[in-house]
C-alpha positions in Angstrom: -22.7 16.2 -4.1 -19.4 14.9 -6.1 -21.6 12.8 -8.3 -22.8 13.8 -11.5 -26.2 14.9 -12.0 -28.6 16.2 -15.2 -30.7 19.1 -13.9 -33.9 20.2 -15.8 -34.5 24.0 -16.5 -38.1 24.4 -17.8 -39.3 28.2 -19.3 -42.7 28.3 -18.9 -42.9 31.8 -20.9 -39.9 31.1 -23.1 -37.7 33.6 -21.3 -35.6 33.1 -18.5 -36.6 36.9 -17.5 -40.0 36.0 -16.5 -40.0 32.3 -15.3 -37.8 29.7 -15.0 -38.5 26.0 -13.2 -35.8 23.7 -12.1 -36.2 19.8 -11.3 -34.2 16.5 -11.3 -35.2 13.0 -12.6 -33.7 11.7 -8.9 -35.5 14.8 -6.4 -38.7 14.8 -5.6 -38.1 18.7 -5.0 -38.7 21.8 -7.1 -37.4 25.1 -7.4 -39.1 27.7 -9.3 -37.2 31.4 -9.8 -39.7 34.4 -11.2 -39.1 38.3 -11.0 -41.0 40.3 -9.0 -42.7 41.6 -12.1 -43.4 37.8 -12.7 -44.8 36.9 -9.7 -48.1 35.9 -11.7 -46.1 33.3 -12.9 -45.9 31.8 -9.3 -49.3 32.3 -8.9 -50.4 30.3 -11.9 -48.1 27.3 -10.7 -49.2 27.1 -7.4 -52.9 27.8 -6.7 -53.1 25.6 -4.0 -50.8 26.0 -0.8 -47.2 24.8 -0.1 -44.6 24.5 2.5 -41.3 25.2 1.5 -38.2 27.7 1.8 -38.2 30.8 -0.1 -35.5 33.1 -0.9 -35.8 36.9 -1.8 -32.9 38.9 -4.0 -32.4 42.3 -4.2 -29.7 45.7 -4.2 -29.6 48.6 -2.1 -29.1 51.3 -4.1 -28.7 53.8 -1.0 -26.0 51.2 0.3 -24.1 49.6 -2.9 -24.7 46.4 -1.5 -27.1 43.1 -2.2 -29.8 42.0 -0.3 -31.1 38.4 0.3 -33.4 37.5 2.9 -34.3 33.7 3.6 -38.3 32.4 4.8 -40.4 29.6 5.4 -43.9 29.1 5.5 -46.5 26.3 5.5 -48.3 28.6 2.7 -45.2 29.8 1.0 -47.8 32.3 -1.4 -49.3 33.6 1.4 -46.5 34.8 3.0 -45.1 36.1 -0.3 -48.1 38.4 -0.9 -47.6 39.4 2.7 -44.0 40.7 1.7 -45.6 42.5 -1.2 -47.4 45.0 1.0 -44.6 45.2 3.8 -42.3 48.5 3.3 -39.0 47.1 4.6 -38.9 44.5 1.5 -39.9 46.8 -1.0 -36.0 46.0 -2.1 -36.7 42.7 -3.9 -36.2 42.1 -7.5 -36.4 38.2 -7.7 -37.8 35.5 -5.4 -36.8 32.0 -5.5 -39.1 29.1 -4.1 -38.3 25.7 -2.9 -40.9 23.1 -2.3 -41.4 19.7 -2.5 -43.5 16.5 -4.2 -43.9 15.1 -0.8 -45.1 17.4 2.4 -42.0 19.1 4.2 -42.9 19.3 7.7 -42.6 22.2 9.7 -39.6 21.0 11.0 -37.7 20.2 7.5 -38.7 23.6 6.5 -37.0 25.1 10.2 -33.8 23.1 9.5 -33.4 24.2 5.9 -34.1 28.1 6.9 -31.6 28.2 10.0 -28.6 26.5 7.5 -29.3 28.7 5.1 -28.8 31.5 7.0 -26.4 31.1 9.0 -24.6 30.7 5.6 -26.2 33.6 4.2 -24.7 35.7 7.5 -21.2 34.3 6.3 -21.3 35.5 2.7 -18.9 38.5 1.2 -21.6 38.9 -1.6 -25.0 39.4 0.3 -26.5 41.6 3.6 -28.8 39.1 4.8 -31.8 41.2 6.0 -32.7 38.4 8.4 -32.7 39.6 12.0 -32.8 36.4 13.4 -30.9 33.1 12.3 -34.0 30.9 12.7 -34.6 27.4 14.9 -33.0 24.4 14.4 -35.6 22.3 15.0 -35.3 19.5 16.9 -35.9 16.1 14.5 -35.5 12.5 14.7 -32.1 11.3 13.7 -33.3 9.6 10.2 -34.6 12.9 9.1 -31.6 14.6 8.9 -30.3 13.1 5.7 -33.5 14.1 4.1 -32.7 17.5 5.0 -28.9 17.5 4.2 -29.7 16.2 0.4 -32.4 18.7 -0.4 -30.2 21.9 1.3 -27.2 20.7 -1.1 -29.8 20.8 -4.0 -30.2 24.3 -2.9 -26.9 25.4 -2.6 -26.4 23.8 -6.1 -29.1 25.3 -7.5 -28.4 28.7 -6.4 -25.6 29.1 -8.3 -27.1 28.1 -11.6 -29.6 30.7 -11.3 -27.3 33.2 -11.2 -26.6 33.6 -7.2 -23.2 33.2 -6.0 -21.4 33.0 -2.4 -23.9 31.2 0.1 -21.7 28.3 0.5 -18.5 28.1 2.3 -15.9 25.5 1.6 -14.6 23.3 4.1 -11.2 24.3 2.9 -11.6 28.0 3.9 -12.9 27.0 7.5 -10.1 25.0 8.2 -7.7 27.6 6.4 -9.4 30.2 8.8 -8.5 27.8 12.2 -5.3 27.4 10.9 -4.4 31.6 10.7 -6.7 32.4 14.1 -3.5 30.3 15.7 -0.8 32.3 13.1 -2.2 35.8 13.2 0.4 38.7 13.8 -0.4 42.5 13.9 0.4 44.8 11.4 0.4 49.1 12.5 0.7 50.4 9.0 -0.8 49.7 6.0 -0.3 50.2 2.4 -2.7 49.8 -0.4 -4.2 51.5 -3.5 -7.2 50.6 -6.2 -9.4 52.9 -8.1 -13.2 52.8 -8.3 -14.7 51.3 -12.1 -18.0 51.0 -13.5 -19.2 53.5 -10.8 -19.4 51.0 -7.9 -16.8 48.3 -7.7 -13.4 48.9 -6.8 -10.0 47.7 -7.8 -7.1 46.8 -5.4 -3.5 47.1 -7.2 -0.8 44.5 -7.1 1.5 45.1 -4.2 -1.2 46.1 -1.9 -1.2 45.3 1.2 -3.4 43.5 3.3 -3.4 43.6 7.0 -2.8 40.6 9.0 -5.2 41.6 11.6 -8.8 41.4 12.2 -10.6 42.9 14.8 -13.1 40.9 17.0 -16.3 42.7 15.8 -15.0 41.6 11.7 -18.0 40.4 9.9 -17.5 36.7 8.7 -18.3 37.9 5.3 -15.5 39.8 5.4 -13.3 37.0 7.0 -14.2 34.6 4.3 -13.0 37.0 1.7 -9.4 37.8 3.2 -9.2 33.8 3.1 -11.0 33.2 -0.4 -8.0 35.5 -1.6 -5.0 34.0 0.1 -6.9 30.5 -0.7 -6.8 31.5 -4.2 -3.2 33.0 -4.3 -4.4 36.3 -4.8 -3.1 37.7 -1.6 0.6 36.0 -0.2 -0.3 33.5 2.9 2.9 34.9 4.0 3.6 38.5 3.8 -0.4 39.2 2.9 0.9 41.3 -0.1 -1.5 41.0 -2.9 0.2 39.3 -6.3 -2.1 40.7 -8.6 -4.6 43.0 -9.0 -8.5 42.1 -7.4 -11.7 43.3 -8.4 -14.6 43.9 -5.4 -18.4 44.4 -5.6 -18.0 47.7 -3.4 -15.9 50.2 -2.0 -16.8 49.3 1.3 -16.1 45.2 0.3 -12.5 46.1 -0.7 -11.6 48.3 2.6 -13.0 46.0 4.8 -11.0 43.1 3.5 -7.2 45.3 3.5 -8.3 46.5 6.7 -9.7 43.4 8.7 -12.7 45.2 9.9 -15.9 46.5 9.1 -15.3 50.2 7.3 -16.7 52.9 5.2 -14.7 52.5 1.8 -16.3 56.0 0.7 -14.6 57.6 3.8 -11.5 55.3 4.2 -10.1 55.7 0.8 -8.7 58.8 0.0 -5.9 60.2 -2.5 -2.8 61.7 -2.3 -4.5 65.6 -1.2 -6.6 63.6 1.6 -9.7 63.5 -0.5 -12.1 60.9 0.5 -13.5 58.8 -2.7 -16.9 59.6 -1.6 -15.8 63.7 -2.1 -13.8 62.6 -5.3 -17.0 60.7 -6.7 -19.1 64.1 -6.0 -16.7 65.9 -7.9 -15.7 63.7 -10.1 -12.0 64.1 -9.9 -9.4 61.7 -10.4 -10.4 58.2 -8.5 -7.0 56.5 -7.6 -7.0 56.1 -3.8 -5.2 54.6 -1.3 -4.8 54.0 2.6 -1.4 54.9 2.5 1.1 54.5 5.9 -1.8 54.5 8.0 -2.0 53.6 11.6 -4.5 50.8 11.5 -6.2 51.1 14.7 -7.1 54.6 13.5 -8.6 53.6 10.7 -10.5 51.2 12.3 -11.6 53.6 15.1 -10.4 51.2 18.2 -8.8 53.8 20.3 
């Protein structure tokens, strides 16, 4: 959606921390964001049952990762009330609900859920808590433009409300296909970085990123690697960092460097051989590296 657009943000309580409602003159849909503590605002606005898509956002302190869960229901309020009682959904802190003044059919919302989960599972910024990918319901041909337009609004509104990273650009997809045909193997890696702000990780300029990705590498890591190349942070030929770069987690940084799913607290080590996990617990020098280490050993490839 490249045309100019005006979105209206309404704060019923006068504070963006409690409730935000987003609407547009040319859009039949409506978006409402509220915190778990401000859930009463959601109940007040939607006293009758509504069909739609809802997104739960939260954070797992133990795993040091942001979480997202996407669902659909023909009675969203009832479904959210059920989640509030679920122990496995105790992590979510904020809710975003997308509804429509026109009744969204089960086919509409199932397709939207499917498309959003598919995007979320590729995200490097969030771990998608959905166990399955949903169902891509069969719809009449003339209905798909409506679904795609509604999806465009969802993806446009998400960043405005502070949630990034659920959309992978076509440019990245094309770059991914190009790299798949030109990948080369690197046996040894040299990368250096430091833990900052307690959980984020900075990889220093001059560090090397593997040109090889293992088959089990998560889409989120693959997309993060592609973005670094696309934006010029990493050289597309040498795979060396042209500038220092900050990551949201130690494992995210290590996964990008190694091209696979690894635990950053175990992989990053200092010159003395202490892992980052040991360093953090003992509060010693946090400058660490993956230095001259065999890639197959790091990724446990055997």
